[in-house]
C-alpha positions as CSV (number, residue, x, y, z in Angstrom):
1,M,-99.5,-106.0,-101.3
2,A,-100.8,-105.2,-104.7
3,F,-102.3,-102.0,-103.4
4,F,-98.9,-100.8,-102.1
5,T,-97.3,-101.8,-105.4
6,L,-99.8,-99.8,-107.3
7,L,-99.4,-96.9,-104.9
8,N,-95.6,-96.9,-105.4
9,I,-96.0,-97.0,-109.1
10,F,-98.5,-94.1,-108.9
11,V,-96.1,-92.1,-106.7
12,L,-93.2,-92.7,-109.1
13,V,-95.4,-91.6,-112.0
14,V,-96.4,-88.4,-110.2
15,I,-92.7,-87.7,-109.3
16,N,-91.6,-88.3,-112.9
17,F,-94.4,-86.0,-114.2
18,A,-93.4,-83.4,-111.7
19,Q,-89.8,-83.7,-112.7
20,Y,-90.7,-83.5,-116.4
21,F,-92.8,-80.4,-115.9
22,R,-90.0,-78.8,-113.9
23,E,-87.5,-79.5,-116.6
24,Q,-89.9,-78.2,-119.3
25,K,-90.6,-75.0,-117.3
26,L,-86.8,-74.5,-116.8
27,K,-86.3,-74.9,-120.6
28,K,-89.2,-72.6,-121.3
29,D,-87.7,-69.9,-118.9
30,L,-84.3,-70.3,-120.5
31,L,-85.7,-70.0,-124.0
32,Y,-87.7,-67.0,-123.0
33,D,-84.5,-65.4,-121.6
34,E,-82.7,-66.2,-124.8
35,L,-85.5,-64.7,-126.8
36,L,-85.4,-61.5,-124.7
37,D,-81.6,-61.3,-125.2
38,T,-81.9,-61.9,-128.9
39,H,-84.6,-59.2,-129.2
40,K,-82.4,-56.8,-127.3
41,K,-79.4,-57.5,-129.6
42,L,-81.6,-57.2,-132.7
43,K,-82.9,-53.9,-131.5
44,E,-79.4,-52.6,-130.9
45,Y,-78.3,-54.0,-134.3
46,A,-81.2,-52.2,-136.0
47,Q,-80.3,-49.0,-134.2
48,K,-76.7,-49.3,-135.4
49,I,-77.8,-50.0,-138.9
50,E,-80.0,-46.9,-138.9
51,E,-77.1,-44.8,-137.5
52,L,-74.7,-46.1,-140.2
53,T,-77.3,-45.6,-142.9
54,I,-77.9,-42.0,-141.8
55,L,-74.1,-41.4,-141.7
56,E,-73.6,-42.9,-145.1
57,E,-76.4,-40.8,-146.5
58,R,-74.9,-37.6,-145.0
59,N,-71.5,-38.5,-146.5
60,R,-73.1,-39.1,-149.9
61,I,-74.9,-35.7,-149.8
62,A,-71.6,-34.0,-148.7
63,R,-69.7,-35.6,-151.5
64,D,-72.4,-34.7,-154.1
65,I,-72.4,-31.0,-152.8
66,H,-68.6,-30.9,-152.9
67,D,-68.3,-32.4,-156.3
68,T,-71.1,-30.4,-157.9
69,L,-70.2,-27.0,-156.3
70,G,-66.5,-27.4,-156.7
71,H,-66.8,-28.3,-160.4
72,M,-69.2,-25.5,-161.2
73,M,-67.2,-22.9,-159.2
74,T,-64.0,-23.9,-161.0
75,G,-65.7,-23.3,-164.4
76,I,-67.1,-20.0,-163.3
77,I,-63.7,-18.8,-162.0
78,M,-62.0,-19.7,-165.2
79,E,-64.7,-17.9,-167.2
80,L,-64.3,-14.8,-165.1
81,E,-60.5,-14.9,-165.3
82,M,-60.7,-15.2,-169.1
83,A,-63.2,-12.3,-169.2
84,S,-60.8,-10.1,-167.1
85,H,-57.9,-10.8,-169.4
86,I,-59.7,-9.8,-172.6
87,I,-62.1,-7.1,-171.4
88,D,-59.9,-4.3,-172.7
89,K,-59.1,-6.1,-176.0
90,D,-62.5,-7.7,-176.8
91,T,-65.3,-6.2,-174.8
92,G,-68.0,-8.2,-176.7
93,K,-66.4,-11.5,-175.9
94,A,-65.8,-10.5,-172.3
95,K,-69.5,-9.7,-172.0
96,K,-70.4,-13.2,-173.4
97,L,-68.1,-14.8,-170.9
98,L,-69.6,-12.9,-168.0
99,K,-73.1,-13.8,-169.2
100,A,-72.0,-17.5,-169.4
101,S,-70.6,-17.4,-165.9
102,K,-73.9,-16.0,-164.6
103,T,-75.7,-18.9,-166.3
104,S,-73.2,-21.4,-164.8
105,A,-73.8,-19.9,-161.3
106,R,-77.6,-20.3,-161.7
107,E,-77.2,-23.9,-162.9
108,G,-74.8,-24.6,-160.0
109,L,-77.3,-23.3,-157.5
110,S,-80.1,-25.3,-159.1
111,K,-78.1,-28.5,-158.9
112,I,-77.1,-27.9,-155.3
113,R,-80.8,-27.5,-154.5
114,Q,-81.6,-30.7,-156.2
115,V,-79.0,-32.6,-154.1
116,V,-80.3,-31.1,-150.9
117,E,-84.0,-31.3,-151.6
118,T,-84.3,-34.6,-153.5
119,L,-81.3,-36.5,-152.1
120,K,-81.2,-38.3,-155.4
121,P,-78.5,-38.2,-158.1
122,D,-79.2,-35.9,-161.0
123,K,-80.6,-37.9,-164.0
124,Q,-78.2,-36.0,-166.2
125,I,-75.2,-37.8,-164.6
126,S,-76.8,-41.3,-164.7
127,K,-76.5,-41.8,-168.5
128,G,-73.1,-43.5,-168.4
129,I,-70.6,-42.6,-171.1
130,D,-72.9,-40.0,-172.6
131,S,-72.9,-38.1,-169.4
132,I,-69.1,-38.2,-169.3
133,K,-69.0,-36.8,-172.8
134,E,-71.4,-34.0,-171.9
135,L,-69.4,-33.2,-168.8
136,I,-66.1,-33.0,-170.7
137,D,-67.5,-30.9,-173.5
138,E,-69.0,-28.4,-171.1
139,F,-66.0,-28.2,-168.9
140,S,-63.6,-27.7,-171.8
141,Q,-65.7,-24.9,-173.3
142,K,-65.9,-23.1,-169.9
143,T,-62.2,-23.4,-168.9
144,G,-60.5,-23.5,-172.3
145,V,-58.6,-26.7,-171.2
146,D,-57.8,-29.2,-174.0
147,I,-59.4,-32.5,-172.9
148,D,-59.1,-35.8,-174.8
149,L,-61.6,-38.6,-174.1
150,N,-60.7,-42.1,-175.2
151,I,-63.2,-44.9,-174.8
152,I,-62.1,-48.5,-175.3
153,G,-64.8,-51.3,-175.5
154,S,-68.5,-50.9,-175.0
155,I,-71.2,-51.8,-172.6
156,K,-74.9,-51.5,-173.5
157,K,-75.8,-49.8,-170.3
158,L,-74.0,-49.0,-167.0
159,T,-76.0,-49.3,-163.8
160,P,-77.0,-45.9,-162.3
161,T,-74.7,-46.5,-159.3
162,V,-71.7,-47.2,-161.5
163,S,-72.6,-44.3,-163.9
164,V,-72.8,-41.8,-161.0
165,T,-69.5,-43.0,-159.4
166,L,-67.6,-42.9,-162.7
167,Y,-69.0,-39.4,-163.5
168,R,-68.0,-38.1,-160.1
169,V,-64.5,-39.5,-160.4
170,V,-64.0,-37.8,-163.8
171,Q,-65.7,-34.6,-162.6
172,E,-63.5,-34.3,-159.5
173,S,-60.4,-35.2,-161.4
174,L,-61.0,-32.4,-164.0
175,T,-61.8,-29.9,-161.3
176,N,-58.6,-30.7,-159.3
177,A,-56.5,-30.7,-162.5
178,V,-57.5,-27.1,-163.2
179,R,-58.0,-25.7,-159.7
180,H,-54.9,-27.2,-158.1
181,G,-52.7,-28.3,-161.0
182,K,-53.3,-25.4,-163.3
183,A,-53.4,-28.0,-166.1
184,T,-53.9,-27.0,-169.7
185,K,-54.2,-30.6,-171.1
186,I,-56.1,-33.5,-169.7
187,I,-56.4,-37.1,-171.1
188,V,-59.3,-39.2,-169.9
189,N,-59.1,-43.0,-170.8
190,I,-62.0,-45.3,-170.0
191,S,-61.9,-49.1,-170.8
192,L,-65.2,-50.9,-170.7
193,T,-65.7,-54.7,-170.3
194,K,-68.3,-56.9,-168.6
195,E,-66.0,-57.6,-165.8
196,K,-64.9,-54.1,-164.9
197,I,-64.6,-50.4,-165.9
198,E,-61.1,-49.1,-165.8
199,F,-60.3,-45.4,-165.8
200,Q,-57.3,-43.1,-165.9
201,I,-57.3,-39.3,-165.9
202,K,-53.9,-37.7,-166.5
203,D,-53.1,-34.0,-166.7
204,N,-50.1,-31.9,-167.4
205,G,-50.5,-29.8,-164.3
206,I,-48.3,-29.1,-161.3
207,G,-48.1,-32.4,-159.6
208,D,-47.4,-32.2,-155.9
209,K,-45.3,-35.3,-154.8
210,D,-46.7,-35.0,-151.3
211,I,-50.2,-36.3,-152.1
212,K,-52.7,-35.3,-149.4
213,L,-56.1,-36.9,-149.4
214,G,-58.4,-33.9,-149.1
215,F,-62.2,-34.0,-149.2
216,G,-62.2,-34.5,-153.0
217,L,-59.7,-37.4,-153.1
218,K,-61.3,-39.0,-150.1
219,G,-64.7,-38.7,-151.7
220,M,-63.5,-40.4,-154.9
221,T,-61.9,-43.2,-152.8
222,E,-65.1,-43.8,-150.8
223,R,-67.3,-43.8,-153.9
224,V,-65.1,-46.3,-155.7
225,R,-64.5,-48.6,-152.8
226,A,-68.2,-48.7,-151.9
227,L,-68.6,-50.5,-155.2
228,H,-65.7,-52.9,-154.4
229,G,-63.4,-51.1,-156.8
230,E,-59.9,-49.6,-156.3
231,I,-58.4,-46.2,-157.0
232,E,-54.9,-44.7,-156.7
233,F,-53.3,-41.3,-157.2
234,K,-49.9,-40.7,-158.6
235,V,-47.6,-37.9,-159.7
236,G,-45.7,-38.1,-162.9
237,D,-45.5,-35.2,-165.4
238,G,-48.7,-34.0,-163.8
239,F,-51.3,-35.8,-161.7
240,I,-52.8,-39.2,-162.5
241,V,-56.0,-40.8,-161.2
242,R,-56.2,-44.5,-162.0
243,G,-58.6,-47.3,-160.9
244,Y,-61.4,-49.6,-161.7
245,I,-65.0,-50.4,-160.8
246,P,-66.5,-53.9,-161.2
247,G,-68.9,-54.1,-164.1
248,E,-71.7,-55.9,-162.2
249,V,-72.6,-53.8,-159.2
């Protein structure tokens, strides 16, 4: 009797062990399937991230080329137009303007090559407010447009990303004011605090009430919103570009 009792216990133990191992194998198989599925999803996610990164980089390069080339070409065109207007009255000054336009063309070509070859922002535009001042002085000299720059507040140093974005917004705004608005006066206001950098660029040009977001305005919008800022475009006695960028980005 004791033998049969022990035998039954042994059988029950074997059955329980078999059940336990079956359950463990099933859990292992399920876990393995989950791991395979997770790996597949991670691979797909990584591929999407790579595609988005490539697309974002292409957009950035396109914006840089557009902003740099558009700005330089506007300056060159204005120099050539001024030279053509005074060539009969003041040949010497006209020659100087032509020489300056050649220099501008070479500089523009050099900057485009930098964008394409290095895929990095020009160091000259990463110096914060100093870069903005240089940009405005140079553009005013080339185009003859009266530009007022007003800076309120101060920040020791802007991050390179914020510096480049602010520079491109001002650059594109100046270019559009002259190229499309035929402006003769531009006012650039920049307010600096730790929390945010506010900007407003207003011109006295021909403001089109039907604002269409072309490549330039879209580029500005994308740049600013990429840093969690906001930007808007208005028409009122000219064209107004207004917005802000968070200070800590």
